[in-house]
C-alpha positions as CSV (number, residue, x, y, z in Angstrom):
1,M,0.0,-0.2,-0.1
2,V,2.9,2.5,0.6
3,A,4.3,1.4,-3.0
4,A,0.5,2.6,-3.9
5,L,0.6,5.6,-2.4
6,L,3.9,7.1,-3.4
7,D,3.4,5.8,-7.1
8,K,-0.6,6.7,-7.7
9,G,-0.9,9.1,-5.1
10,W,-3.8,7.8,-3.3
11,A,-4.3,3.7,-1.6
12,C,-7.1,2.0,-0.2
13,F,-7.5,0.0,3.0
14,A,-9.6,-2.8,3.6
15,P,-11.7,-2.5,6.5
16,E,-10.7,-3.7,10.3
17,P,-12.4,-3.9,13.4
18,A,-10.4,-1.4,15.5
19,V,-11.1,1.4,12.6
20,R,-14.8,0.2,12.3
21,D,-15.3,0.7,16.7
22,W,-13.0,4.0,16.1
23,S,-15.5,5.1,13.5
24,A,-18.8,4.4,14.9
25,R,-17.4,6.4,18.0
26,A,-16.2,9.1,15.9
27,R,-19.8,9.1,14.0
28,L,-21.8,9.8,17.3
29,V,-19.4,12.2,18.6
30,A,-19.5,14.1,15.4
31,L,-23.9,13.9,14.8
32,A,-23.8,15.8,17.9
33,R,-21.1,18.4,17.1
34,I,-23.2,18.9,13.7
35,A,-26.4,19.4,15.6
36,D,-25.2,22.3,17.2
37,P,-26.0,25.9,15.9
38,Q,-22.8,27.3,16.4
39,E,-21.3,24.4,14.7
40,R,-23.9,24.8,12.1
41,A,-23.8,28.4,11.4
42,E,-20.0,28.4,11.1
43,W,-19.4,25.2,8.7
44,L,-23.1,24.5,6.7
45,Q,-21.9,25.5,3.3
46,C,-22.6,25.5,-0.6
47,E,-26.5,26.3,0.2
48,G,-26.9,23.8,2.8
49,T,-25.1,21.0,0.7
50,W,-22.0,20.8,2.5
51,F,-20.7,20.5,6.1
52,V,-17.1,21.4,5.9
53,G,-16.5,20.8,9.8
54,V,-13.1,22.0,10.2
55,D,-11.6,20.7,14.0
56,T,-15.4,19.4,14.4
57,L,-14.0,16.3,16.4
58,P,-12.6,16.6,20.0
59,N,-9.8,14.2,19.5
60,D,-6.4,13.8,21.3
61,V,-3.1,13.6,19.3
62,E,-3.5,10.0,19.2
63,G,-7.3,10.3,17.7
64,R,-8.8,8.9,21.0
65,L,-12.8,10.5,21.5
66,E,-14.3,10.5,25.3
67,G,-12.1,7.8,26.1
68,G,-12.0,5.6,23.4
69,A,-8.9,3.7,21.9
70,P,-6.4,5.5,20.2
71,L,-7.1,5.9,16.5
72,T,-4.8,2.6,14.9
73,G,-5.0,0.4,11.8
74,M,-3.0,-0.4,8.4
75,A,-3.8,3.2,7.3
76,I,-2.0,4.9,10.4
77,E,1.0,2.5,10.5
78,A,1.3,3.2,6.7
79,A,1.7,6.4,7.0
80,S,4.0,6.6,10.3
81,A,6.1,4.1,8.8
82,L,6.5,6.7,6.1
83,F,6.7,10.1,8.5
84,G,6.7,8.8,12.1
85,R,3.5,9.0,14.4
86,L,2.6,12.6,14.1
87,P,0.3,14.3,16.4
88,L,-3.3,14.5,15.2
89,H,-5.3,17.9,14.8
90,R,-8.8,17.7,16.1
91,G,-10.0,16.2,12.8
92,Q,-12.2,17.3,10.5
93,V,-15.7,15.7,9.6
94,S,-16.8,16.7,6.0
95,V,-20.3,16.1,5.6
96,V,-21.8,16.0,1.8
97,Y,-25.6,15.9,1.0
98,P,-27.8,15.3,-2.3
99,G,-27.4,18.2,-4.5
100,Y,-24.1,19.3,-4.2
101,P,-22.6,21.4,-5.2
102,R,-24.6,24.5,-4.6
103,P,-22.8,27.7,-4.6
104,R,-20.5,29.0,-1.5
105,K,-21.1,32.0,0.4
106,G,-19.3,34.9,-1.3
107,E,-18.2,32.4,-4.4
108,G,-18.0,33.7,-8.0
109,E,-19.4,32.4,-11.0
110,T,-16.0,31.3,-12.3
111,A,-15.2,29.5,-8.5
112,F,-19.0,27.7,-8.8
113,R,-18.1,26.6,-12.1
114,Y,-14.8,25.2,-11.3
115,R,-16.4,23.1,-8.0
116,Q,-18.9,22.1,-10.2
117,R,-16.2,20.5,-13.4
118,R,-13.3,20.0,-11.6
119,D,-14.1,19.1,-8.3
120,A,-12.8,22.1,-7.1
121,A,-9.7,20.5,-6.9
122,H,-7.0,21.6,-5.1
123,V,-3.7,20.7,-3.4
124,D,-3.8,21.4,0.7
125,G,-1.6,24.1,2.2
126,L,-1.8,26.3,-0.6
127,L,-4.0,28.9,0.9
128,A,-5.3,32.0,-0.8
129,V,-3.3,34.8,0.6
130,G,-4.7,38.7,0.8
131,E,-7.1,40.3,-1.3
132,G,-5.0,38.6,-4.5
133,R,-5.9,35.5,-3.1
134,R,-2.1,34.1,-4.0
135,R,-1.4,30.8,-3.6
136,M,0.9,30.7,-0.8
137,L,2.5,27.4,1.2
138,R,1.0,28.2,5.1
139,E,0.5,24.8,6.1
140,R,2.8,21.3,5.2
141,H,1.0,18.2,5.8
142,A,2.6,15.2,5.8
143,Y,-0.7,12.9,4.1
144,I,-4.4,13.2,4.1
145,L,-6.1,10.3,5.9
146,G,-10.1,9.7,5.0
147,L,-11.6,7.6,7.1
148,P,-15.7,7.3,6.1
149,L,-18.4,7.1,9.4
150,S,-21.4,6.6,6.9
151,E,-22.3,4.0,4.4
152,A,-22.5,5.8,1.6
153,G,-22.6,4.9,-2.5
154,P,-19.5,5.3,-4.5
155,G,-21.7,8.1,-6.6
156,A,-22.2,9.6,-3.1
157,S,-19.6,12.7,-3.8
158,P,-16.8,10.8,-3.6
159,M,-13.3,12.4,-2.7
160,V,-11.4,11.9,-6.2
161,V,-8.0,12.5,-6.8
162,W,-5.8,12.7,-10.2
163,E,-3.5,9.8,-10.2
164,G,-0.2,10.7,-10.4
165,S,-0.1,14.7,-10.1
166,H,2.0,14.2,-7.3
167,H,4.8,14.0,-9.1
168,I,3.6,17.1,-11.6
169,M,3.4,19.3,-8.5
170,R,6.7,18.3,-7.0
171,R,8.9,18.8,-10.1
172,A,6.6,22.6,-10.3
173,F,7.3,23.3,-6.8
174,D,10.6,22.1,-6.3
175,A,11.5,24.6,-9.4
176,A,9.8,27.3,-7.4
177,L,10.9,27.1,-4.6
178,A,14.6,26.3,-6.1
179,G,17.2,28.5,-4.1
180,V,14.7,30.0,-1.2
181,A,15.4,28.5,2.2
182,P,12.6,26.4,3.4
183,Q,11.4,28.6,6.4
184,G,11.2,31.0,3.6
185,W,9.1,29.1,1.1
186,G,5.9,30.3,2.9
187,E,6.1,33.8,1.2
188,V,7.0,32.8,-2.2
189,D,4.0,33.5,-4.7
190,L,3.6,30.3,-6.3
191,T,0.0,30.9,-7.9
192,E,1.2,30.5,-11.4
193,I,3.2,27.8,-11.4
194,Y,0.4,26.0,-9.3
195,Q,-2.7,26.8,-11.9
196,A,-0.1,25.8,-15.1
197,A,0.6,22.2,-13.0
198,R,-3.1,21.3,-12.4
199,R,-3.7,22.3,-15.8
200,E,-1.3,19.5,-16.8
201,A,-2.6,17.2,-14.0
202,F,-6.1,17.5,-15.7
203,E,-4.7,17.2,-18.9
204,T,-2.3,14.2,-18.2
205,C,-3.7,12.4,-15.0
206,R,-7.0,9.8,-14.7
207,R,-8.9,10.9,-12.6
208,V,-10.0,8.6,-9.9
209,P,-12.9,8.6,-7.6
210,V,-11.7,6.9,-4.2
211,H,-14.3,4.8,-1.9
212,A,-14.0,3.2,1.3
213,P,-16.7,1.8,3.9
214,V,-17.3,2.3,7.2
215,G,-14.4,0.7,9.1
216,G,-11.8,1.3,5.6
217,A,-9.5,4.3,5.3
218,Y,-7.8,5.7,2.5
219,L,-4.4,8.0,2.3
220,V,-3.8,10.4,-0.5
221,H,-0.6,12.1,-1.0
222,R,-0.1,15.8,0.5
223,L,0.7,16.9,-3.1
224,A,-1.6,15.2,-5.2
225,L,-4.2,17.1,-6.8
226,H,-7.7,16.5,-5.1
227,G,-11.4,17.3,-4.6
228,V,-14.8,16.6,-4.0
229,A,-17.1,15.0,-6.9
230,P,-20.9,16.3,-7.0
231,W,-23.5,13.9,-5.8
232,G,-24.4,11.7,-8.6
233,P,-28.1,11.1,-10.3
234,G,-29.3,8.2,-8.2
235,A,-26.4,7.8,-5.5
236,E,-27.2,6.6,-1.5
237,A,-26.1,7.1,1.2
238,S,-27.4,7.0,5.1
239,E,-29.5,9.2,6.6
240,E,-26.8,12.1,8.3
241,G,-25.2,12.1,4.4
242,R,-21.9,11.5,3.4
243,M,-19.8,11.8,6.5
244,V,-15.8,11.2,6.3
245,A,-13.0,12.0,8.8
246,Y,-10.5,13.9,7.8
247,F,-6.5,13.7,8.9
248,R,-3.7,16.1,7.5
249,P,-1.2,15.8,10.0
250,Q,1.4,18.7,9.4
251,F,5.7,18.1,9.9
252,E,6.5,19.7,12.9
253,V,9.7,21.5,11.9
254,C,8.9,24.0,9.1
255,S,12.5,24.5,9.1
256,D,13.5,21.7,6.8
257,D,12.4,20.7,3.5
258,M,10.8,17.6,4.0
259,W,7.4,18.7,2.6
260,L,9.0,18.7,-0.5
261,R,11.5,16.2,-0.3
262,S,9.9,13.3,1.9
263,P,7.9,10.5,0.2
């Protein structure tokens, strides 16, 4: 699975009892948080079709929830084999509902078309900075770990990955950041080179929907271009929608070049 992650930019892991138990507990905690009026006011977007859910899970650095067990399983073991056991942040709970996508608040026509036609594809950690929304590296994630919390069919707005796009992105960012000390990478405007690399990925890489059942998991390479597909015709999911917990642990030291140089 590690080889698949490094080659293709993504890997799926079969359901395991420990992951299923963790996901069942996380689902109950998440549902309570999603029902909270303050959480809904902040995170329910796209005209009620997407609960963004950043930092929704109150887990500890090992993934424990309300006295439960740490997060374990093949996916976290594979990630740890590459990067060590990085501390986990409070997990995101991303919930998509039938009808997604609708325009997000403040989203212009061009951005909404991109969401519809290109799944709002992006590389995590390149944030839109300033009034010009210039893309800069402000978060250096090690990997993306997805853990389904509800049963959903493959057409229910799955994550999609442009297979092999992490190789394109690495080459582009390597050229853009050459000669810049790693601690200064966050101040480099990557907008144009990022957009060009994105276009190359759209033209040359296969778009792959990534789907796993509850108890399963998937890893996505931090440099891989990825997004969320529209809710497909006839797609099925449990009544709480397509619910996935995401972890994107960051490298603990930003003065080195691990984000670009590590596997």
